[in-house]
C-alpha positions as CSV (number, residue, x, y, z in Angstrom):
1,X,30.4,12.5,5.9
2,X,29.7,13.3,2.4
3,X,26.5,10.7,1.8
4,X,28.2,10.1,-1.7
5,X,31.1,8.4,0.0
6,X,29.2,6.3,2.2
7,X,28.0,3.0,2.3
8,X,24.4,1.8,2.0
9,X,24.8,0.5,5.3
10,X,26.4,3.7,6.8
11,X,23.4,5.9,5.1
12,X,20.8,3.4,6.9
13,X,22.5,3.9,10.2
14,X,22.7,7.4,9.9
15,X,19.3,7.9,8.8
16,X,18.2,5.6,11.8
17,X,20.1,7.8,14.1
18,X,18.5,11.1,12.8
19,X,15.3,9.4,13.1
20,X,15.7,8.3,16.5
21,X,17.1,11.8,17.6
22,X,14.1,13.7,16.3
23,X,11.2,11.3,16.7
24,X,12.1,9.0,19.4
25,X,12.1,5.6,19.3
26,X,8.5,5.1,19.2
27,X,8.0,8.0,16.5
28,X,10.9,6.0,14.6
29,X,9.2,2.4,14.7
30,X,5.9,4.4,13.5
31,X,7.3,6.0,10.6
32,X,9.2,2.9,9.6
33,X,6.3,0.9,9.8
34,X,4.5,3.3,7.2
35,X,7.1,2.2,4.4
36,X,7.4,-1.5,5.2
37,X,6.3,-3.6,2.3
38,X,3.2,-5.7,2.9
39,X,3.2,-9.3,2.2
40,X,1.3,-11.9,0.4
41,X,0.2,-11.9,-3.0
42,X,-2.4,-9.2,-3.9
43,X,-3.5,-10.9,-7.1
44,X,-4.3,-14.4,-5.8
45,X,-6.1,-12.7,-2.7
46,X,-8.1,-10.3,-5.1
47,X,-9.5,-13.4,-7.2
48,X,-10.5,-14.9,-3.6
49,X,-12.4,-12.1,-2.6
50,X,-14.1,-10.9,-6.2
51,X,-13.7,-14.2,-8.2
52,X,-13.3,-13.8,-11.7
53,X,-16.5,-12.1,-13.0
54,X,-16.6,-11.2,-16.5
55,X,-17.4,-7.5,-17.8
56,X,-21.1,-8.4,-18.6
57,X,-21.6,-9.7,-15.0
58,X,-20.2,-6.1,-13.5
59,X,-22.0,-4.3,-15.8
60,X,-25.1,-5.9,-14.8
61,X,-24.0,-5.3,-11.0
62,X,-23.3,-1.6,-11.4
63,X,-26.7,-1.1,-13.4
64,X,-28.6,-3.0,-10.6
65,X,-26.9,-0.7,-7.8
66,X,-27.7,2.6,-9.7
67,X,-30.4,4.6,-8.2
68,X,-31.9,5.3,-11.3
69,X,-31.7,1.7,-12.7
70,X,-35.3,1.9,-14.5
71,X,-34.0,4.4,-16.8
72,X,-30.6,2.7,-17.9
73,X,-30.8,0.8,-20.9
């Protein structure tokens, strides 16, 4: 079958059939899980995790964690 003439649904069905044949059901599912899109809103979650530090706060944290911080200035 010519993939140019196939509908998206036909391509999807044939692709799943090939995966199932060559990887088995479990392998096919594991493969598909790798390409699933994530859920949620990363930007909102990031602000919950990190807050909204300004550049000066970030620079100070970096300097405080540097092993040679006494000689930084």
